[in-house]
C-alpha positions as CSV (number, residue, x, y, z in Angstrom):
1,X,9.2,-87.8,-108.1
2,X,12.5,-89.5,-107.3
3,X,15.3,-86.9,-107.2
4,X,19.0,-87.3,-107.8
5,X,21.4,-84.6,-108.4
6,X,25.0,-83.4,-108.6
7,X,27.5,-83.0,-111.4
8,X,30.5,-85.1,-110.4
9,X,31.2,-88.7,-109.4
10,X,27.6,-89.8,-110.1
11,X,26.5,-93.1,-111.6
12,X,23.4,-91.9,-113.5
13,X,23.6,-94.8,-115.9
14,X,22.8,-97.3,-113.1
15,X,19.9,-95.0,-111.9
16,X,18.4,-94.8,-115.4
17,X,18.5,-98.5,-115.9
18,X,17.0,-99.0,-112.4
19,X,14.1,-96.8,-113.1
20,X,13.5,-97.7,-116.7
21,X,10.6,-100.1,-115.8
22,X,9.4,-98.1,-112.8
23,X,6.4,-96.0,-113.8
24,X,7.2,-93.0,-111.5
25,X,8.7,-89.6,-112.4
26,X,12.4,-89.1,-111.9
27,X,14.4,-85.9,-112.0
28,X,18.2,-86.1,-112.5
29,X,19.4,-82.5,-111.7
30,X,22.7,-82.1,-113.5
31,X,24.3,-79.4,-115.7
32,X,26.5,-82.1,-117.1
33,X,24.1,-84.2,-119.2
34,X,27.0,-85.7,-121.1
35,X,27.3,-88.1,-118.3
36,X,24.4,-89.9,-119.9
37,X,25.6,-89.8,-123.5
38,X,24.5,-92.9,-125.3
39,X,21.9,-93.9,-122.7
40,X,18.4,-93.9,-123.9
41,X,16.4,-91.8,-121.4
42,X,12.8,-93.0,-120.7
43,X,10.0,-90.5,-121.0
44,X,9.4,-90.4,-117.3
45,X,13.0,-89.4,-116.5
46,X,13.9,-85.7,-116.7
47,X,17.5,-84.6,-117.0
48,X,17.8,-81.0,-116.3
49,X,20.1,-78.8,-114.3
50,X,18.9,-76.2,-111.9
51,X,20.3,-73.5,-109.6
52,X,21.6,-74.2,-106.1
53,X,18.3,-72.9,-104.6
54,X,16.4,-74.9,-107.2
55,X,18.4,-78.0,-106.3
56,X,17.4,-77.7,-102.6
57,X,13.8,-76.9,-103.5
58,X,13.6,-80.0,-105.8
59,X,15.1,-82.2,-103.1
60,X,12.6,-80.9,-100.6
61,X,9.7,-81.6,-102.9
62,X,10.8,-85.2,-103.8
63,X,9.2,-88.4,-102.7
64,X,12.7,-89.8,-102.2
65,X,16.3,-88.9,-102.9
66,X,18.8,-91.2,-104.6
67,X,22.5,-90.5,-104.3
68,X,24.0,-92.7,-107.1
69,X,27.8,-92.6,-106.7
70,X,30.5,-94.1,-109.0
71,X,32.5,-97.0,-108.0
72,X,36.3,-97.1,-107.7
73,X,37.1,-93.5,-106.8
74,X,39.8,-92.5,-104.3
75,X,37.4,-90.0,-102.9
76,X,33.7,-89.8,-103.1
77,X,31.3,-86.9,-103.3
78,X,27.7,-87.0,-102.4
79,X,28.0,-86.5,-98.7
80,X,26.4,-83.1,-98.7
81,X,23.5,-84.3,-100.8
82,X,23.1,-87.3,-98.6
83,X,23.2,-85.2,-95.4
84,X,20.9,-82.5,-96.8
85,X,18.3,-85.1,-97.9
86,X,18.5,-86.8,-94.5
87,X,18.1,-83.4,-92.7
88,X,15.0,-82.7,-94.8
89,X,13.5,-86.0,-93.7
90,X,13.5,-87.6,-97.1
91,X,13.8,-91.3,-97.7
92,X,17.3,-91.7,-99.0
93,X,18.9,-94.3,-101.1
94,X,22.7,-94.3,-101.3
95,X,24.6,-96.2,-103.9
96,X,27.9,-97.3,-102.5
97,X,28.1,-98.7,-98.9
98,X,31.7,-97.8,-98.5
99,X,31.1,-94.1,-98.3
100,X,27.5,-94.0,-97.1
101,X,28.1,-96.2,-94.1
102,X,29.9,-93.3,-92.4
103,X,26.7,-91.4,-92.4
104,X,23.8,-93.8,-92.0
105,X,22.8,-97.4,-91.3
106,X,21.0,-99.1,-94.1
107,X,17.4,-99.9,-93.1
108,X,17.5,-97.6,-90.1
109,X,18.2,-94.1,-91.5
110,X,18.1,-94.8,-95.3
111,X,18.9,-97.6,-97.7
112,X,22.2,-98.5,-99.2
113,X,22.8,-100.5,-102.3
114,X,26.1,-101.8,-103.8
115,X,27.8,-99.8,-106.6
116,X,26.5,-100.5,-110.1
117,X,23.7,-102.7,-108.8
118,X,20.8,-102.0,-111.1
119,X,18.7,-104.7,-109.4
120,X,19.5,-103.6,-105.9
121,X,18.7,-99.9,-106.7
122,X,15.4,-100.9,-108.4
123,X,14.5,-103.0,-105.4
124,X,15.3,-100.2,-103.0
125,X,13.2,-97.7,-105.0
126,X,10.3,-100.1,-105.2
127,X,10.4,-100.6,-101.4
128,X,10.2,-96.8,-100.8
129,X,7.4,-96.4,-103.2
130,X,5.4,-99.4,-101.9
131,X,6.1,-99.0,-98.1
132,X,5.4,-95.2,-97.7
133,X,4.7,-95.3,-94.0
134,X,7.8,-97.4,-93.2
135,X,9.9,-95.1,-95.5
136,X,8.6,-92.1,-93.7
137,X,9.6,-93.6,-90.3
138,X,13.0,-94.4,-91.7
139,X,13.3,-90.9,-93.0
140,X,12.4,-89.4,-89.6
141,X,15.2,-91.5,-88.0
142,X,17.5,-90.3,-90.8
143,X,16.7,-86.7,-89.9
144,X,17.7,-87.3,-86.3
145,X,20.9,-88.9,-87.5
146,X,21.8,-86.0,-89.7
147,X,21.5,-83.6,-86.8
148,X,24.6,-85.3,-85.4
149,X,26.7,-84.1,-88.4
150,X,26.8,-80.4,-87.6
151,X,30.0,-78.5,-88.2
152,X,30.3,-77.6,-84.5
153,X,29.8,-81.2,-83.3
154,X,32.3,-82.5,-85.8
155,X,34.9,-79.9,-84.9
156,X,34.4,-80.6,-81.2
157,X,35.1,-84.3,-81.9
158,X,38.2,-83.4,-83.8
159,X,39.5,-81.3,-80.9
160,X,38.8,-84.0,-78.4
161,X,40.7,-86.5,-80.6
162,X,43.6,-84.0,-80.9
163,X,43.7,-83.7,-77.1
164,X,43.7,-87.5,-76.8
165,X,40.1,-87.6,-75.3
166,X,37.2,-89.8,-76.2
167,X,35.6,-88.0,-79.3
168,X,32.1,-89.2,-78.5
């Protein structure tokens, strides 16, 4: 199954439209299903919340993880979901290049599509499903990339910046 989850700042409408004609199971894990009010849900799409542990387990069992973020926010969520999916070695598709580019390079560590791009998201999902070996290789590079986002490494970079040193 394709997994997407989270309760806030998500654009599940675009995801549902992108997968409407893709015959592959999708699980949208949210405890705020009202985000999809008025959207006809295809039979192969499951909208159901889960626990924190269940969320991680579902992500770990997924074929790929989509992080479909809303456009036009002053802040964006999704970073933890993205980094956890990368760390698990999952093929990741992020919606919103503005925020996701801080964490990965599209085509190298995961795939990025523009906000609200139904066609772009559909194409990215098709690519992952049709190019399993390449998607696994990309996910392995993503896992290596996610390892650089540890709390310790990030804080050391902040300290170096504060001291006027090169943060790298």
